[in-house]
C-alpha positions, -999 to 999 in steps of 0.1 A, spaced: 109 172 342 107 194 373 113 231 368 142 234 393 160 206 374 157 224 340 188 246 334 181 282 329 190 299 296 195 335 285 178 338 252 193 372 245 227 356 242 216 335 212 212 345 176 184 321 166 186 310 130 155 310 108 160 272 102 158 265 139 128 287 144 109 271 115 110 237 133 79 246 153 48 265 140 44 301 152 9 294 166 23 267 189 52 289 200 30 317 212 2 296 226 26 276 249 54 302 253 81 280 237 112 291 218 135 266 199 169 282 201 194 255 190 196 223 169 225 200 173 229 163 164 192 158 159 182 173 193 162 205 196 168 229 225 136 244 238 132 274 262 99 272 281 82 292 307 69 259 322 94 231 312 75 205 334 45 206 311 50 172 294 19 177 271 35 207 255 68 189 249 49 161 233 31 185 210 63 201 199 80 167 194 50 156 173 53 185 150 90 188 146 101 151 149 131 159 171 141 148 206 139 179 229 163 192 256 143 215 280 155 248 294 137 274 316 134 310 306 112 337 322 79 345 304 89 381 297 122 369 281 103 344 259 78 370 247 105 395 239 123 368 219 92 359 200 84 395 191 119 400 179 120 368 158 85 369 145 75 404 134 42 391 123 31 388 160 7 415 170 10 434 203 -20 415 216 -1 383 212 -17 364 184 -4 355 150 -18 376 121 1 357 94 29 332 94 46 319 63 77 297 62 100 307 34 109 279 11 145 271 7 161 265 -28 146 233 -43 162 205 -62 150 193 -96 125 169 -79 110 197 -58 123 187 -24 137 215 -2 175 214 3 173 231 37 167 209 67 129 214 71 118 180 83 81 186 85 79 201 51 103 175 36 81 146 50 49 162 38 65 168 3 74 131 1 38 121 8 25 145 -17 50 133 -44 41 97 -37 4 103 -41 8 125 -72 30 99 -89 8 70 -80 34 53 -58 22 22 -38 52 23 -14 78 48 -1 112 34 8 136 55 30 169 36 29 199 49 49 234 41 36 268 51 48 269 87 36 234 94 23 197 85 27 179 74 -4 142 77 -11 127 53 -36 91 50 -48 75 18 -60 55 30 -91 36 5 -112 54 -23 -93 89 -10 -100 112 7 -75 126 41 -87 151 63 -68 135 97 -63 158 117 -40 190 116 -20 191 132 14 222 141 34 230 117 63 221 145 88 185 143 78 181 106 86 173 107 123 148 136 122 130 123 92 127 88 108 116 104 141 90 125 123 74 94 106 75 74 139 57 102 158 30 103 131 26 65 133 25 64 172 57 44 174 84 46 201 110 71 187 135 60 213 135 23 202 159 19 173 170 -17 178 138 -35 171 114 -35 141 82 -15 146 48 -12 128 24 17 128 0 37 107 -16 71 102 -41 87 79 -43 121 62 -57 141 33 -31 145 5 -41 163 -27 -77 162 -17 -75 124 -13 -81 103 19 -48 83 22 -39 56 47 -1 52 54 11 18 68 46 22 82 72 -5 89 107 1 103 137 -23 102 171 -17 119 199 -20 94 237 -15 94 234 23 87 202 30 106 165 22 104 150 16 70 114 29 67 89 15 43 55 32 40 26 16 21 4 43 5 -33 33 3 -56 55 -16 -90 45 -4 -108 57 -35 -87 34 -57 -105 3 -43 -140 13 -54 -137 -5 -87 -163 -22 -108 -155 -57 -123 -156 -42 -157 -127 -18 -148 -103 -46 -139 -94 -56 -175 -112 -90 -178 -117 -104 -213 -154 -107 -220 -154 -145 -219 -135 -147 -186 -156 -119 -171 -188 -136 -180 -177 -169 -165 -163 -151 -134 -196 -133 -129 -215 -166 -131 -193 -180 -103 -198 -151 -79 -235 -153 -83 -236 -189 -70 -253 -192 -35 -225 -213 -21 -190 -225 -27 -154 -214 -23 -139 -190 -48 -102 -183 -45 -81 -154 -59 -44 -162 -61 -12 -144 -70 20 -129 -54 19 -99 -31 10 -68 -51 -9 -85 -78 -42 -69 -70 -60 -97 -52 -76 -75 -26 -88 -50 -52 -105 -79 -71 -122 -91 -40 -134 -56 -31 -148 -53 -66 -167 -85 -62 -182 -74 -28 -191 -40 -44 -211 -60 -70 -227 -84 -45 -235 -61 -16 -271 -56 -8 -293 -47 22 -309 -81 16 -276 -99 22 -254 -103 53 -218 -99 42 -189 -104 67 -152 -97 59 -122 -108 79 -92 -86 70 -57 -79 80 -57 -50 77 -90 -34 66 -79 -15 35 -111 0 23 -144 9 40 -170 -8 18 -198 14 30 -178 46 31 -201 75 22 -232 53 21 -249 60 54 -282 47 42 -269 12 34 -264 -18 55 -255 -55 53 -217 -54 56 -196 -60 87 -158 -57 83 -137 -73 110 -100 -65 118 -79 -95 124 -55 -92 154 -35 -124 161 -19 -108 192 -51 -111 211 -62 -144 196 -83 -129 168 -70 -151 140 -86 -158 106 -97 -192 119 -112 -177 151 -129 -149 132 -143 -174 107 -158 -196 134 -175 -167 150 -187 -154 117 -206 -186 110 -228 -178 141 -237 -145 126 -260 -159 99 -239 -147 69 -247 -151 33 -212 -141 20 -179 -143 39 -146 -129 27 -115 -142 43 -85 -120 37 -61 -149 33 -60 -187 38 -27 -191 57 -31 -226 72 -49 -259 71 -73 -249 99 -85 -218 81 -88 -237 48 -110 -264 64 -133 -240 82 -137 -220 50 -145 -251 31 -170 -264 56 -187 -229 57 -191 -232 19 -207 -266 23 -234 -252 47 -248 -227 23 -223 -198 22 -204 -181 -6 -168 -178 7 -142 -156 -10 -105 -157 -1 -69 -154 -14 -39 -177 -15 -3 -172 -25 4 -194 -54 18 -189 -89 -12 -200 -110 -47 -214 -107 -37 -250 -109 -10 -245 -83 -38 -235 -59 -53 -269 -60 -19 -285 -54 -13 -261 -25 -45 -272 -8 -36 -308 -13 -1 -301 2 -18 -285 32 -34 -318 39 -69 -310 27 -89 -341 17 -97 -344 -20 -134 -347 -14 -134 -313 4 -115 -297 -25 -139 -310 -52 -171 -304 -33 -163 -268 -22 -140 -251 -47 -161 -236 -75 -132 -217 -92 -97 -202 -89 -87 -169 -104 -50 -163 -108 -39 -128 -117 -10 -104 -123 -6 -67 -130 13 -57 -161 24 -22 -169 6 -3 -196 26 14 -224 25 52 -221 2 63 -249 21 95 -253 54 80 -264 48 44 -274 63 35 -308 56 6 -332 82 -19 -344 82 -48 -368 83 -84 -357 98 -110 -379 75 -139 -388 97 -165 -370 94 -146 -337 57 -139 -344 50 -177 -348 69 -183 -315 48 -157 -296 15 -163 -313 9 -199 -325 -11 -197 -357 5 -165 -368 17 -181 -400 -16 -171 -415 -8 -135 -410 15 -113 -430 52 -119 -430 57 -91 -404 34 -76 -378 37 -44 -358 38 -45 -320 45 -16 -297 73 -9 -273 80 16 -245 101 46 -254 99 70 -224 89 107 -221 83 133 -194 47 122 -190 57 87 -178 90 99 -160 109 83 -189 99 47 -179 78 41 -210 49 29 -189 19 46 -172 -5 26 -151 -12 -11 -148 -38 -36 -160 -47 -70 -148 -42 -103 -167 -62 -133 -155 -63 -171 -156 -96 -186 -145 -99 -222 -136 -135 -236 -133 -141 -268 -113 -154 -292 -139 -166 -328 -135 -135 -341 -154 -112 -321 -131 -130 -334 -100 -123 -370 -111 -86 -361 -118 -83 -347 -82 -100 -378 -67 -76 -400 -86 -47 -381 -68 -28 -378 -100 -1 -352 -105 -25 -327 -120 -1 -321 -148 -10 -290 -168 -10 -310 -200 -39 -332 -189 -70 -327 -211 -92 -321 -180 -69 -293 -168 -67 -277 -203 -105 -276 -205 -109 -262 -169 -85 -233 -175 -100 -208 -200 -67 -191 -208 -33 -190 -191 -17 -159 -176 9 -159 -204 -18 -161 -231 -39 -134 -215 -8 -111 -214 1 -118 -250 -34 -108 -260 -27 -74 -245 6 -73 -264 -12 -80 -297 -36 -51 -288 -7 -27 -282 -15 -23 -245 17 -37 -230 50 -51 -242 64 -87 -246 91 -79 -221 65 -69 -195 44 -101 -200 75 -123 -197 86 -104 -166 54 -111 -147 45 -146 -159 62 -179 -159 58 -210 -181 
């Protein structure tokens, strides 16, 4: 904006409130001679000595999250106003100390006063401290609700007044390099930061709704992916067989389950086990969620590739190019179509170990899905070495769990063969306490169903039969179903019957 077009303002005529002044850090005010003097309808009025300096306006907008109306004021008038409003400023013109006073807080710790920057930062801090995987900011007619997905379940955390909706959304958009003026179309973005001494990636998605834009933020703690296979919760028998499969020099190993079931974490754990300077590992990911060599500057052998369909860098295209890079192990983030599946299978035929994921309900359903994609039976049987289906079940809070007695009739229904036990047996249920935010659960653990490609199963696939789960060949190929794996944890007092039935289907 040209200076002559910016209206002039007499700052002496305004009594600037502390809330308005707090929207921009003191250091930025003095460095660029900027004074915020009014805030109306989500727009911040700025007095500037040089209102045509667009870079300064962008910095202010980045920090405060508001759209800005520019006004011109003389340099002397701005300095007088700053000295009057900020007694911490020294005569030399630099900030000795600047502290924003906190407003009265609610029970959840969020400030009641409209301090957008601090409110957003507090949300991020609360999400990380409570182990939330997603933050949902949902505008309704009269309020804006904030919900966290903790251990796979959405929980309402806070209720903002409607007036906070626009600035909070704008703040998050600015952090994510989104267009804050576009409110009619969905947008995606991301940003990173250090929260509670953890390196966190935030993936942001906006969606226009009836009462405004809904914002969902995926919270990715990079340190949480660095797991060993032994930390995932495998049964000894299943873990032993799974480790045998991942040591094979070639073949296709698939990990399956719905979104949020921990498939990516499992694949990263496998790569952590297999990585070596003697091997060439290539991953194709959308997005790259964890840097496998982070903090290991003296190691090599892993190349992580970001998929970008907008420029033609699809999983299929990346997979074709990877085969010309002399790989030993290839990880494909997801098999989404027949083309990607066929290339992955042909890669495993030519001496490569290929790891990937697929969205199906169970291990057997993965083979059916490949067949439905149009993959020939001979390709399935000659390439697939195993399928791991998994779910995440919530773990009972150890601080408040309580035992209860189960009648023998119910026990026999849950655990066949239980008639040899006593008439009643003790299981545990979730009670709820402050430690688990009265949910009764704290943390999650994996349950697994591993299918190994046996000769009998190959013959069944070649015969193009229905692959009914009751077939003897299928029963022998699947070590233990998801439901059975979950009920084993119930018997051990780790989780509840309700949780297992919620996450598995028969």
